[in-house]
N, C-alpha and C positions, 0 to 999 in steps of 0.2 A: 504493500500499500504505499503511496506517496503520502508526504507529511500531512495529516488532517488539519483542518482548521474549523474554527467554530462555524464560519459562514458556510464552509462545505458542508458540514453535518447538518445544518439547518435546511440547506437546499436539498440534501439527500432525503430528507424526512418530510418535506413539504407536502408531498402527496399522501403522507400517511395520517396527517392531522395531530401529530405529536410535536411538542415544543422540544428544544434541546436542552434548555436549563442553563446551568452556569459554566463557568470556564472548564475546559477539559484538562486532564493531567496526562502529559505524554508518558508512555511506557515503551520499552525496546520492542523492536520489530525482529522477527526471526525468519525462518525458512519461507520459501514461495511455493506452496502447494495449493492451488485453487480449490474452493470448497462449493458446494451448492446449499443454500440457505432454504428454510421453509418459505412457501409461497403465500400461505395465509396467516392470520392472527394466530398467535400461541399464547397459552396460559402459563406464566411463569410463577411458582411459588417459592418462598424462602421461609425457613423456620430456624430461628436462632435460639439456642438454649445456653444460657450463661450461669455458671455456677456462683452462687452467692455465700456470704458468711452463713455459719449454722446450718449448713446443708440445704438452704433454700435455693430455689431455681428461678431465673427470669426467662420467660418465654416470649419471643416476638415473632409473629406470623404475618406475612404480607403477600398479596396477590397482584401481579400486574398483566395487562394485556400488552404483549410485545409484538412488534412487527420488523421484519428484515428488509432492507433495501440495499441494492448495490450502489456502492460509494467508490467511485473510481475502480480500482482493482480490489478493493475490499468491500466490506458490509457495515452499513449503519443500522443500529438497532434503537428504536423508539419505543417508549414504554408510557402506560397510563395506569396508575394504580387504581385497583379495584376495591381492595379491602385491606385492613390492618387491625390486629388484635393483639393485646399484650396481656399476659398472665404474670402477676407479680405478688409478692407478700403484700399484706394490708398496709405495712408502713411505708411502701413504695407506690401507693394508690395513684397519688398526685402525679408522680413521675410517669407512671404507666400511660395515664390519660394523655401526657404531653407527647409521649412517644407514639401513642395511636393517632394523634392529631398531626404529627410531623409530616410535612410533605417530603416526597422522594423525587420530586420533579427534577432537581439539580443532578440526579445520577444519569440522566439521559441527556444527549445521546451517548451510547457506547459504540465505539468504532472499532473494528475488527480488521486485522490484516488479511491477506488473501489466503492465508493458511488457517484462518479462524481465530487466531490468538488475539487477545485484547491489546489494542494499540493506544487507545485513549478512552477515558471514562470521565464522567462528571465528578462533581465534588462530594458525592456520597461516599465514594471510596477514597482512602488515604494510602500514600505509598509507603506502607510498612511491610518488611519482610520479617522472617524469624530473626536475622541478625540484627535488624533495626529494633525489634522487641526487646532482644536481650540487652542491647545498648541502652535503651530508655530505662529498663529496670535497674541497671547499674548506676545510671545517673540519679534516678529517684532515690535509691539507697543511700547514695553517697552524701546527698543534701540533707538527710533526716537525722537527727539526733539518735545516738545509740540508747537502747533500753537495757537496764540492768537486769530485768526479769527474763529469763530465758524463754518462758512460755509466751510472754508478750512479744519478744523478739521474733520468736517462730510465726506467731499470728501476723505480724507486721510483714515479715519477709514474703509469706505465702500471699498476702494481700497484695503486695507490690508486684509479685509476680503474675498474679492474676490480672492486675490492671495493664501491665505491659502486654500480656498474652492476648488480652482482649483487643488490643490494637489490631492483632492479626485478622481478626474478623472483619475489619474495615476494607481489607484488600479483597478484591475479587480474584479468584484463581485465574490465571492467564488463559487457560484453556476451558473455561467454564462452559461456553456455549457449544464448543465443538471439542469434546475431550480427545486428547491425544492418545490416550490408552486407558483401558480398563483394569491395568494392572495396578494395585494399591501402592501408594507411595508413602514414604515415612522419613521425616527429618528430626533430628534431636541436636539440641544446643544445650551445653552446661554453663552454669554462671556461678561465680562464688559469690555468696552471700554475706551479709553482716554476722558477726558472732562465729565466724568458721563454718557455717552452713553452705552446702552446695545445692543450688537449685537446677531445675532443668526444664526446658520446653520440649515437647514432643508434639509433632503436627503429623497427622495421618489424613490422607486424602485419597478417596476412591470415586471414580465417575463410571457412568454407564451410558452408551449411546442409545439413541432410539433404534428400534427395530428397522433394519434396512435403510437406515440413514446414518449421517455422521455427526447430527447435532445432539444435544443433551437430552437425556430422559432422566437421570437421576445422579446427584452427586453429593457426597457427604465429606465434610472436613471435621475432624476431631482435634481439639487442642487441649493438651494436658500440661498443667503447670505443677510442679511437684518439688517437695524437699523432703528427702528421705522416703517414708511410706505414705506421706501425707500427699495425696493427689486431688487435684481439682479439674474437672473436665467441662469443657464447653463445646458445642457442636453447631455446625452450620450446614443445613440441608436444602438442596435446591431441586426442584422437579419442574420439568417443562413437558407440555403436552399440547395437542391441538385444541383450539377453543372453538 
């Protein structure tokens, strides 16, 4: 794909009736293998489950109508949110309502290179990878005062790891819409924590293509933040089907 521009994205989506939202964030382009996109509207679902303190879980579910359009040698994807639902502990009810009401218009358009990898996306996504998350955790820990209580220190360390690991969910997998492989992938990074503890990030990702097609059917990413035997899990599940 040639370098994408906001004007080009808008032009590519003009016939779809979708706005492009805010500024796009460039991502690296890779190989050149043409793909064929869905011809009609598709239903895209996302479910995020974030582990909270005390074993509680935050669940965010969204649905969009998405359409694919040829954009130069690549593809532009426009989206329109259909629904949003948040499940959260009672103490977070107000924040849950804010999340349900939050617009996701700024994540569109998403531009794909000719091999289906994401080349640019809206401001819904942040450019964080597992190394950036580890770096963020180190920075957070370095700036906070040390705690003399070992249990309090452990709780703080695992909370900071979760915070940094949560940033990974803000990044869309590069091959989300056209999975490069159905082979499960796993990445691990270790990080030295305060008090001599060692933390680690583990990211697992597996995707499945639609039957007889190259585009997404189902994908799941699991992020584990751990210190010793204390593990906290968050997950991100995507499903796409004909609307």
